Steps between C-alpha positions, in 0.01 A plus 500: 500500500324791676429815299416836648178499296293274280429782247672834462298742286692795355254788440233637726265622234173341387652181357729430794242578766230291331739203483578538868127503580448186298775321695474641852220280634673176418782467760765629261756746632479790256675835486476799260813696412412852388735789406253776594330587825116466510475879503715524187289242323180687585644835388603360158335681206434155345249442779253735324483284188171324431492121490235323292415184695346223287214300648732201534756714688231611744427131571868440579516806724187374679671163555793680661269697728603829335183590310293536819747777605526667159154481348369823653776694317431336162262597222311237308511479121150399390546565129790532258466698177769430238524719187732614223529877453355617167372156397174307542629203700376476859433228755355500851549265790244484782523352848124440492527292184789304647296447822768643729496791743781674310730435204779635721589781739728803502708595807807709561819301559538688830159390632559135407856501636373648832245219534753229423770652725259523795431128477869420473564705815240289684669176386809312614699619196820683596584827323870574452536861390652718380730237356670461162599168346869496422547135400310175435633146482370144525628154578335160515315582823460874540482842341705781652436871507758766585331819615590849598260567791520831688856546368604159638570176312244223556519147359186282487413156370172350382364204311372738233553863391229681306577816307182716508690826477357653183621601158847598622530175695832470687435127531473457125819698441697315767385166351619629161165431336485687173195674350344529156389861444261632230482882489160625388618856445195606699443671833206463738351816651313441824281739688151534653218708370158623608214481247165679478324166454525239775694186396216252583771231542586500130860455385601621156775369274542712187760411244658775292767513235746627761413242765221393738317724745349341809253677739452293813235588764668576832284626785319801353762571235677329206852370499661571161760279337583656164762353263668738255817513302793607723525836323125573531502399867784737582303789346178402678678480836695827465210701352224674688194332647263658252701366202518157662126481562424627151706217348341248736156612387615472138578134569197409707228755421247658731286200590586559867473878482803716564816370669702666771829376649500390865858366529830583333597339173777240513655287229707184459652336191343175375673184403451124521760354734524129566761307698669215318454275804291498817734289713864453593619259769273538801360834387196593295375842374136601470283793387668806344842341561400252226275698270400864433216548257339781302202629706256467204306211655581572868643151547828571678401464865243234420768283338744565788251398763443172320878449511492551874198278587613214274847508657340489846293203390815315381681578823211390726443177304871422524499576876195279555676204340810554717717589200756780449319831427807643327585203282608603148262247347207661687600845367544366148150347520360834624666690217361256245150550638525874490645510146166438325323777690785744432505410129121540465479839674820646352418393145146635531617837642782538248265411215240759609768770520623426147153468349346810660800735499498576129255636248590290196186450299512119507566487874227752573254308292589171667473624855169681435343196342628300798353741756168507315488121478586468869203723587257273318636147555418391860751211512793720394394781732475256794854377426627860498314575823655194670840621387432853632385351831813290533297178499691339212774378740456226755438595862764347729378255764662704774201729524253217517688350790521833685134577458400155616 
């Protein structure tokens, strides 16, 4: 039976485009279905958000040919300082000690998306946009998408449909995949600040009783991701700049001199959201369509990219053996492989949030002893560094084959 496509990817953001790049050089007929125009995607306010790219993620982007395009827009993290406000516990991670060029990099989503999209445009991948998915179904041989494209109905078939369409995934909803949601009763405030003292490629993670504060080096500024209670965050967003900066200094201190705002303050509520399943019929969901994490460890995009590259590996291995790339047993095997990585990252992130977002005496003592021990025990610190660099998960063979 002839399908219109081998793979239909719903979502033209980072996850969808990276998957298309992973598949496009392997004689597969691939199309991306995206609801927005490229101009609308570029104009999105979310494009200003800072992404912390783990060392392992950079390796995957390099395998896809993306990093060569994006590196000039990224800022290296050479050192990470982790501390707990008002307590003695501290630990430091160093790229030099780990014998790597950088522990990770920071880049705006817009700059990374532009690099990825430019490569997609140069490929054989077809872009169908603006188009909204109205229905999905599967039978023994094919998956079917019903679209509204330029106000006209369009029906397409493929061996496999991939939902890479973000936290409000239409694919997930149409497949009736339910979610488990944990509300943290916290809000993240994001902005960018200038400092008197140059960042010297140092990232800071400071834990406070009201939530973590991250300062990430970005070009010649710092990207701020500041977690507060929802009530506090509303006051910090609605108040004046002077009051905001005063409170930020109260949390961080004056180690970097005085702060000044260079972009507007924005906020978004925080929760842990996890889909109850990754697959249904001949469809699979990846990235934020499957999981949305607290930003405390900066693992969201890193985890999503591993979803994408491992799915590409499964598809290409299946294609090389002449087997069905949309077979339910293939998708079930993929989901099983991803489950361990998801569990590890989500449990770690959720545990950090709960341990460091309160000031109970026993919890404060435990985390400060832990931070102090980490700073003096090389083996434990190396393990934490590998985790921060995203090197605790296996690297898919896809990249090795592409580089060779």
